C-alpha positions as MATLAB code, in Angstrom:
seq = 'XXXXXXXXXXXXXXXXXXXXXXXXXXXXXXXXXXXXXXXXXXXXXXXXXXXXXXXXXXXXXXXXXXXXXXXXXXXXXXXXXXXXXXXXXXXXXXXXXXXXXXXXXXXXXXXXXXXXXXXXXXXXXXXXXXXXXXXXXXXXXXX';
ca = [
      32.313  -57.170    9.609;
      31.674  -55.856    6.840;
      34.826  -57.249    3.555;
      34.040  -56.038    0.859;
      33.890  -52.155   -0.991;
      30.641  -50.435   -2.153;
      30.093  -52.027   -5.745;
      30.339  -48.618   -7.167;
      32.791  -45.811   -5.930;
      31.706  -42.441   -5.572;
      33.297  -40.357   -8.616;
      32.749  -36.884   -9.481;
      32.159  -37.496  -13.372;
      35.211  -34.919  -14.069;
      37.356  -38.083  -11.844;
      35.657  -40.823  -13.941;
      36.538  -38.854  -17.522;
      40.402  -37.628  -16.392;
      40.849  -41.789  -15.651;
      39.130  -42.966  -19.304;
      41.535  -39.915  -20.472;
      44.443  -41.681  -19.033;
      43.770  -45.641  -19.575;
      43.575  -44.106  -23.395;
      46.669  -42.529  -23.972;
      48.241  -45.465  -22.096;
      46.038  -47.563  -24.631;
      47.279  -46.304  -26.797;
      50.295  -44.505  -26.941;
      52.272  -45.122  -29.699;
      55.866  -42.591  -28.182;
      54.984  -39.603  -29.914;
      56.882  -36.545  -28.054;
      52.733  -35.180  -27.513;
      51.562  -38.552  -25.293;
      54.988  -38.461  -24.111;
      53.762  -34.797  -22.690;
      51.009  -36.337  -22.520;
      51.969  -39.195  -19.586;
      54.198  -37.360  -17.305;
      51.210  -34.967  -17.035;
      49.484  -36.941  -15.733;
      52.683  -38.996  -13.952;
      53.238  -35.644  -11.715;
      50.726  -36.649   -9.866;
      51.370  -41.046   -9.720;
      49.598  -41.051   -5.740;
      46.527  -39.042   -6.649;
      45.843  -41.390  -10.016;
      46.993  -44.293   -8.958;
      44.205  -43.764   -6.503;
      42.265  -42.314   -9.310;
      42.489  -45.939  -11.647;
      41.763  -47.713   -8.341;
      38.952  -46.028   -7.769;
      37.754  -45.792  -11.617;
      39.342  -50.287  -12.104;
      35.967  -50.865   -9.352;
      33.693  -49.279  -11.465;
      34.423  -50.568  -14.933;
      35.184  -53.557  -13.407;
      31.476  -53.392  -11.688;
      28.740  -51.260  -13.758;
      30.893  -52.213  -17.317;
      32.810  -55.526  -18.085;
      30.674  -57.581  -16.073;
      27.251  -56.569  -16.021;
      24.883  -59.319  -15.939;
      21.609  -59.322  -17.818;
      18.650  -58.067  -14.976;
      16.706  -62.114  -16.079;
      19.973  -63.647  -15.424;
      20.650  -62.004  -11.478;
      19.408  -63.645   -9.600;
      21.907  -67.614  -11.204;
      25.091  -69.004   -9.695;
      27.010  -67.548  -12.450;
      26.388  -64.393  -12.097;
      26.544  -64.226   -8.569;
      30.296  -65.673   -8.711;
      30.350  -63.185  -11.268;
      29.675  -60.966   -8.423;
      32.315  -61.841   -6.541;
      34.971  -62.469   -8.509;
      34.812  -58.396   -9.684;
      34.757  -57.688   -5.810;
      37.944  -59.636   -5.048;
      39.011  -58.410   -8.067;
      38.071  -54.688   -7.214;
      39.270  -55.549   -3.957;
      42.913  -55.848   -4.529;
      43.247  -53.337   -7.377;
      42.195  -50.773   -4.796;
      43.940  -51.636   -2.376;
      46.662  -52.127   -4.148;
      46.299  -48.810   -5.455;
      46.021  -47.039   -2.778;
      49.172  -48.732   -1.134;
      51.660  -46.084    0.872;
      54.217  -45.532   -2.196;
      52.411  -46.104   -4.968;
      52.438  -43.810   -7.472;
      52.690  -43.597  -11.896;
      53.225  -47.517  -11.847;
      50.664  -48.729  -10.519;
      48.823  -46.291  -12.113;
      50.173  -47.179  -15.183;
      50.043  -51.182  -14.537;
      46.687  -50.661  -13.718;
      45.294  -49.425  -16.169;
      47.181  -52.363  -18.373;
      45.101  -55.012  -16.567;
      42.081  -52.980  -17.193;
      42.223  -52.095  -20.630;
      43.479  -56.704  -20.659;
      39.442  -56.774  -19.435;
      37.883  -54.615  -21.937;
      39.778  -56.335  -24.660;
      39.400  -59.889  -23.700;
      35.323  -58.947  -24.284;
      34.937  -55.483  -26.592;
      36.947  -52.873  -27.755;
      38.652  -50.436  -25.133;
      37.723  -47.772  -27.298;
      33.677  -48.924  -27.284;
      34.115  -49.556  -23.170;
      36.052  -45.722  -22.719;
      32.552  -44.396  -24.387;
      30.259  -45.908  -22.555;
      31.327  -43.916  -18.839;
      32.599  -41.087  -20.837;
      29.340  -40.580  -21.847;
      27.533  -41.369  -18.119;
      29.682  -39.251  -16.712;
      28.589  -36.339  -19.722;
      25.129  -37.434  -18.474;
      25.784  -37.364  -14.907;
      27.008  -34.333  -15.129;
      24.601  -32.438  -16.584;
      21.681  -33.760  -14.337;
      23.805  -32.283  -11.778;
      24.219  -28.326  -13.085;
      20.723  -29.020  -14.212;
];
């Protein structure tokens, strides 16, 4: 019986860019009228935003926040980190995909991801890396 989802969610590059933009907006939001309007625009699509952030969170946790160097892939700590990522991703996605999940769920999930990124490095750098990888994939798909 398979109880885990695939490690890497299938998100289109434009979905990854949209999710990164939202997380960065939540992270930097200072209450200006422009920022409030941008958040309201994202939040207008609450259930879809929640699903997107759930999938994006799984991607971020698996591929960016807990990446294990190849030379340590067979270590017990890598196995434990992988299991923790699986569980955290599964619960994040379940929460964001739950019936009635919307903008509030997306906001809290983004906050969780921001806290994870701040624990290990700079939020801006993680999001720049994610955007760069998504952009590179978009260019390869267009070629």
